[in-house]
N, C-alpha and C positions, 0 to 999 in steps of 0.2 A: 504494500500500500504506500503510495507516494505521500510524502509530507508536503503540505502546501508551503510555498514561498511566502514572504511577508505580504506582498500585494495580493496574491491568491487568497491568503487567509483573511485579509481585510475585506476583500470582495465577497468571499463566502459568508463572512459575518453579516454583511449588509443583506445579502440574499436570504440567509436564514432568518434574519430579523424582520424581513418584509412580510406583510399580511397576505401577499399573493405574488404573482409574477411581477417583475420589476424591470423598468427600462434602464439602459446603460446610463442615461442622463441622471436618473435619481441616485444611482450608485456613485457617479462622479461627484455630484453635488454634495453628497454626504461625506465622501472621502476627502473632498477639498477643504472641509472644516479643519482637518488635522494637518494635511500637507497638500501642496499644489500638485495635481496630476492632470495630464492631458487627457481629453476625452478619448482620443485614439488609443492611448496606452491602456486605459481601462477596458475599452471595447475589445482590443486584441487579447487581453488576458481573459476576459469573459468568454471569448470565442475559443481560446485554448481550454478553459475549464469545460466548455460544452463538448469539445472534441474528446476530452479525457473522460467524459461521462459523468462529471460532477454537476453539470447544469443541464436543464432542458431548455429548448428555445422554441417559441411560437411567434407567429406574426400577428400584430394588431395594427391594422392598416399598414402603414409603412415602417413601423417600429418593431424591432425584435424585443420580445419580452422573455426574461429569463426567470427560472425557478430552480430550486434545488432538486437534484435527482435523488439525493439521499439526505437524511437528516444529519445534524451535527452529532447526534448520539451514534449513528451508524459510523460516521467518520472516526470518532474517538474510540469506539469499540474496535474498529479495525486497527487503529494504532496500538491499542492495548494488546490485541491478539498478535500483532507483529512483534511487539516487545517480548511477549511471553514465548514466542516461537524461537527466539535466540537464547533463551535461558536454559541452562543445563538442568536446573531443578525448578520446574514451574511452581511446585507447591511452596518452595522457600520464597520465591518472588511474590507469590500471592499473599503469603503470610506477612511478609514485610510490608506489602502494600496495605493490607487490612490493619496492621498494627499502627501504621502512620495516619489512619483515618480518624476523624473527629468521632467521639462516642455516639453522637446522633446519627452520623453516617453509618457507623457500624450497626447500630440498631435497625436502621432502614434496610441495610443489606441483609440482615438476619430475617427481617420481615419478608423481603422479596424472595429470598431463598426458600423460605417456608411456603410461600404462595406458589412458587414454581414447582416445588416438590409435591404439593397437594394436587396440582394440575396434572402431573405426570403419573401419580399413583393410580392403579387400577380401581375401578369403581364397581 
């Protein structure tokens, strides 16, 4: 799973935060609050993200509208899976990760694991 570059990540943050499909101009305007970027630069990177499969693209009159092809959670889960894939001892890595979590996050993880287990158990 590829890691996003800085501009790719900033663009994906904008697309994920949008209520629906978003135009390049809206992304440019939002990103320009932090740093000046050319419209064509953002358009090119969004086209690259589309070709990589991270964005979908549809036409609305004469404008391209972009939407995420996968959620932020899908992306982060893929990064976590990639990190675990290189570990010699996945259990040790998972243990260290869980130990570094906030107690509320650990409790939420336990709740989600119990819910997943009950969904998988035969009825």
